[in-house]
N, C-alpha and C positions, 0 to 999 in steps of 0.2 A: 279802234282806237276810242279813246276816254273823251267823254264830252267835259270842255273847261265850261261854257256858259248855255244855259239854255233860255230862251226867249218865247213867252207865250202872250198869244191874243185872242182875245174872242173864243174860248174854250169852253164849252159846259158855262160853270161859276165863275170860271177864272176871266175877268176883264184886260188885264196885263200884268205882265211878271217878268223880272228878269232875275234867273239864280246862278249864283257863282258856285261851282260842283267841285266836290271832293274827287280825286282821279280813282279812289279806293271805294269810298263809303259815305251814302249818303240818306238820312233817315228824315223821313216826312211824317209827323205826328198831328193828329186831331181826331176830332168826332166824326162821326158816321155822315156821309154826306157835305162834308165840308170841302171837298175838294182833293183828298191826298191822291186816291187813284187816278183822277184826272193827269196829274203831273205823269204819273207813269203812263198812261195811255198816249200823252202826248209825244213821249220817246218812243214810244212804238209806232204811233202814226208818221214820225219822222222815218223811220228805217223801212217800214213794211208797207206804209201808206194807208194802214186800217189798225183798229184798236185789237187787242187782244179779248175786251168785253163785247163790242158792236162792230158790225161792218155798214151800220147804217149813218150817214154823215150827217143828217139832220138834228139826230139826238146828242153829237158832238158839238156842234156849234151854239154859241152862245145865244139864250133867246132874244130875237129881234135883230139879229146879225144875219149875213149871208154867206160867211166864210170864215175859217179860223186859221189862225197863223201860227207856225212854229219855227223857231231857227235856233241853230245850235252852232258853236264854235268848237272845234277838236282842239285838244290840248298839245297835242304832238305838230301837227300839220299846221294849225292855225287856220285852217279851211272854214269857211263858213257853208254851213248848210241850211235850206230854207225849204219850207212845204206852205203854200197859200191854198187851202184845200176848201171847196164849196161843194154844193149839191150836183153840179153839171161839170164842173171844171177843176183841173189841178194844176198848181204852177210850181214846179220844181227847179232850184236854184243850187248851185254849186259855185262858190266864189263870184258871184253874180250872174252866171252865165245859165241860161236855160238849159234844161235836159227834159228829153220827151219820157225816160223810163224811169219809174220808181227805184229799179234795182241799182241805179248808178249812185244813190245813196246808200242803199243796203250794203254795198260794198265797202262804204266808208266805216259804217256803225253796224255790227253785227250784234242785235238785239234778240234776247229770248226772256220768256216771261213766266215765274210761277205763281199760280195765283189761284182762288177756290176752285175754279174749273179745271184744274190740270189734270185732276183722275182723268179726263177724258181721253188722254193719250194711251190709259189701260183699258177704259172699258169703251171708248168710243170704237167708230166705224176704222177700218184699215186705211183710210185717208189720212187718218190724224198720224199714225205710225208713218207713213209715207212721206208726210210734210216735216216730221221729225227728222228722218235721213236725209231727206232732201235741203233743209235749212242745213245741217252740217257741210254735205256735200258741195252746195253752192259756194259755201266759203272756203272750204280746205281742197277741193278739187275744180282745178280751172276748166276741165274737159266737161265738168257734168252739164252745166247750164244750157251749152250749144249742143251736146247729145241729146238732153232732154228735148228743147225745141225742135231738132230735127225729127225725132221720134213721133213728138206729138201731131207735127206736121204731116207726115207719111199715114199716121195712124188714122187721123180724120179724112185722108182721101182715101185710105182703104174701107172705112166703115161707110162714107159716100159710095164707094163702088158696090159694097155688100148690099147695100139699100136697094141700090138700082140694077143689083145682079149682074154687073158688069165683069167683064172677063179680065179688066185691068186690075182686080182686087189681088189677082196672081201676082203682079208686077211689084204691086205695093206691099204683097206679104213678104217676097224676097228682099224688100230694100228693109223691111221691118227688122228683119234676123239678125243683121251684123249689130246693128245699134242697140236693139234690146239686148243682145248679150253684154253689149260693153256696159250698159247702164247697170243690169245686173250685176255684172262683175264689180262694179264701182261701188254699188251698193252693199254689197256682200262683205267686201274688203273694209268697208268702213264699219259696219259691225263688228268685225273681228277686231279692228283698230279699238273699239269703245268697251271691248270685254275688260281690258285690264282695269279701266276706271272704275267701272261698274262694279267688278268684284271686290274692289280696294272702298268704295263708296258704301256698298250693301254689307259688308263686314261691320263697318263702322255703324250705320243707322238701323240696319237689320239684321243683326248678328245671329239670330235664332231661325232664320228661315235659308233656305237655298233656292236662289233664283237661276234661272237660265234662259237666255236669249239666242234666238236664231232666224234667220232671215229666209222669209218664203217668198221665192221669186216670181210668183205667179204663174206658174205653170209646173207640170209633174218635173221633179228634180232629176230624175233618171232618163229625162228626155231634153235632147237640145231644142232651142225655140222652134227651131223649122219644123221639125218634127211634132211639137205639140201644135203648131198654128196649121200644119196639113192635117191632123186628126180631127180638129174641130171645125175643119173648113166647111162642111154641111152645116154644121150647129148654127156656125157664123151666119151663113149666108140666110138660114133660116129667119135668124133674129136680127139682122142686118145690123151687127156689130163685131167686133173682135174680143171673144171672150177670154183669151188669155194673153200674159205679159206683163211687162213692169208696171203697168196702170192697177194690176191687180196685186201687186206685192203686198208683203205685211211682215212684221216681226211678231214672232211667236214667243209668248212669255210665258213660263212654265215657273210655278212657286211649289215647292215641295210636291214634285212629282206631277202636278196639275195645272191646267190652266187659268193662269191668274184671273184673267177676267170673270171667271166661272164662283171660284171661291172667296177672294178678297175682298174685305171690309172697305169702305169709303176711304178709311184712314189707311190703311194698306195701300189702297191704289195710289194715293196723294205722295207716300213715301216712295214707292216705286217710282212713279214720275218723277219726282224730286231726283232719285238716284239717277236716273238716266239723263236727265238735263244738267245736274251737276257734272256728271263724266262727258257731257257733249261740250260743255263750257271748257273744261281741263284739256281735251284733246283739242280744242280749237288754242288755246293758249301755247300749247307745247308745240304744234305745226305753225302758227302764224307768229309766235313771238311777241304777239300783242293782246291787249285784253278785249273779251268780248263786253256785252253791257247785260247784266241780269236785272229784271224787275222782279221785286218779289211783293207782292200784294196779299195782305192780309193772311199771315203765314200761320198764323194762330188757330186757324178755321180747322178743326177737326183733329187737330195734333194737339198731343201732350205738350207741356212745357219742357220736358226733358227730350221728347223729338224734336221741338223747336230748336233747342241749344244743339243737337246733332246736328240737324240740317245747317244752321248757322256755322257751324266749326267746319265743316266740308265745304260750305259757300264759299269761305274765306279761302279756303285752299285753290279756290279757280283761278285765283288773282285777276278775276273780272272786276269790272268798275259796278259797284253794286248800290241800287235803289230799293228801300224797303219802306213800308208803309207799317203804322202801329196806331192804336186808338190812344187817348191822352190817360194818364194814370193806369196802362196796362204794366204787366211785368215785364211784358216784351220790350215797350217802350224805354223801361228802367234798364234793361239789359243795353239796347242799342246806344241810349244815350251816354252811357259809360266809355264807348268805343271811341277812336281817333276818327271821327266823323264829322260831316257837315248836316247839322240838325235844323228843320224847316218845320215851323209849326204854321197849320193851315186852318183857318177859321173865314166860314163862308166866302170862300173862294179869294182871301185875302192871304199872303204867304209873307212870314217873316222868318228871318233867319237870324 
């Protein structure tokens, strides 16, 4: 769902603000350190409970304050979402009713971000790419969250049994197998669903390269999960944890027949990451029939103006609600301000529209 209004209090250098939002495009302009990115971070915190820039709450709360507040109303449902977050306590409200889990808000607003560190999706650890997959599955596959919770619980129990060299680990191993296979199947099908969008975006943004994506399930693809677990049982007992399974899965990215992580420049990594995120957003819209939210911070970093314009064109094809930052007097700011958008100017934490 799209955000209609955003309410901010005591977050970084913003004391208090109320923003009336455009259901499609919102542009935030200002100098460095003015507070542009803080607006994007607040939307991320509202949905996921953390910022794409930091997990440390202390750095997010305005100096001299104990907590921050972020609220929003949804345009279609008119729901009110609220988060009051301090160092040791988080209060989550939906229409005034307190909720225990952040995922309750995440189900209402699906937020993705494109930012200067998005290249980590390509060059980072496999956990970055698993998180990418699981974001999509959380929102488009109702079974995924439940299955992953069950799997994680059984995995912890088996690892504990392995550490203690308990015979119970065999029981847990057998329970892991069907759930692990289901999670792997959901992820692999999801990667296959994304392929058509990735191909379209890649041909437009990076037409001179060949990109291929494949899902690596976290064990030998020629074996069942139970066979792989049994084969590694002695090693698992020695190390005290389960060495194969969906918790080790990855996406293999091949560019021009070579591993992208090894040959791509930083700019190419960012473009591939953008292609992946834009494809995911379009898949979300086509399946859910309502928009996700995309936060775009400092698009110009390490991208030529031509590449920025190409990414922007594909960005608007996702049908998402978009929030973009740009520096004062930049070419990007000029381009964005010509669009049908709500434009916000930020200076020293003060926001004008």
